[in-house]
Residue, then its C-alpha position, 0 to 999 in steps of 0.5 A: m588560227k588567224n592564218k588558217i581562216t580565209l573569210h572570203s573563200d568561195g565555200l564560206q561565201r556560198l554558205i553565208q549567202a545561202n543562210e542569210p535569208f533564213w537569218g532574216g526569216e528568224a528575225e522577222v518571226i521575232r520582230s513580228y511578235w512584238k506588235s502582233p495581236v497574239r501578244t499578251p502577258e501570258t504569251d510573254r510568259k510563254w516565250l520567256i519560260h521556253q527561253i529559260y528552258k533553253e538557257y538551262w537545259d541546252g546552255i548550262l548542262p552541256p558545258l557542266e557535263l564536259f567540265r566534269q569529264f575534263l576534271p581528271q585531266a587537271s594534272v596536265k596544263k592542257g587539261r587545266d587550260s580546258l577547265l578554265t575555258m569551260a568554267e568561263v563559258l559555264y559562267e556566261e551560260v549561268e549568267h544568261f539563265a539568271l538574267f532571263a529568270d530575273l526578267y521573269h521575276k520582273l515581268e511577273d512580279s513574282d519570283y522564278a521558282l521552277t525546279p529543273a523538272e518543272l522547267k523541263e515540263q513547262g518549257s520544252w516544246a516539240e519544235n525545239d526538240d525537232l531542231m535538236a534531233m535534226r542536229q544529232r541526225h546530221k552529226e550521225e550522218s557526217p560527224k565532221l560536217g554535222l558538228r560544223a553545221h551545228r556550230f554555224t546555226e547555233g546562234g541563228y545570227c543572234a536574232l532574238f537579242t538583236e530584235g529584243m534590243a530594238l524594243r528599247g524606248g517602248g515602255m517598261t516591259e520592252d525596256a526590261i526585255a531590251e536590257v537583258c538582250r543587250r547584256i547577253y548580245e555581245d557574248e552570243f554574237n562573239h560565239m556565233l561569229l566564231g562558229i561561222i568563221e571557224t567553219d572555214d578553218a578546215e580542208l573542205t571539198d566542194s562536195d563538203w560545202d554542198t553538204l554543209i549548205q544543205y545541213t545548215v539551211e535545213q537547221m535554219k528552217s527548223r529554227i524558224l519553226m522553233r521560234n514561231t512556236q516559241f512566240s505563239h505563231p505570229v507568222s502563219g499561212q503564206r508568209l510562213e511558207d515564204l520564210l521557209a522558202g528563203r523569201a525574207d529580207a536577208v540579214r547580211f553577214n558583217f565581215q567588218i566585225a568578223e575581221e576586227l574579231l579575228n585581229r584580236a588574236d588572243d580573244v579569238n583563240h580564247v573564245s574559239g577554244g571554248h566554243q570548240q569544246l562545247a559545240 
């Protein structure tokens, strides 16, 4: 796999540059919330319930269903390898869900006790549904490019976890949020990074790259709206329009870390294999 990926190809460079301002836009929304006058204990509960919903319904259930589908293939080595990879990814997703549920318990001083049905009712929101529907529509228009766009935008360059970690030192609540984000960050960053660099692991025409840029930018704009609602609209008016137009401080892709990850060939093959199965 390492020999197939060219991190500095013209297509990947264009794709990354097109998305960097929107990575910055998502980060600005979350960063703005922490010091926004809209923030209250109730809005903290709100964004946290939304995130727990995403970890359960968008994080745990898809790999769990794939695990069930792959069980009949356990009679061959390739099938067993896939099951092991999916089991490890599933473990990570359950761990992330548990960390956010434990954070809810800590901040609310009461146990997290929502059933899946209650979580779906309280935790789902229209902008997240819109993002998922857009991704599905792109996959229907172009199965190959739609799937790659989904992989590319899935983590949003880890804005939630980066901005959450920056809260450390701000008090008990901030430290609790920062610690959960720190514990999840490395898993999500590696998955997100591999989703980006594996996009170049294919023969794509100039037209393909143009379509991929269109899809990913549309999805990132939808992510900005999704996060803005999740965090009780800390950005509004002209500034929100600016973010959706790509006028934010860009978050630059870290090529050095990408190269380091690629050099760990065993880890790349292991993590990427699971990511490809679960995207």
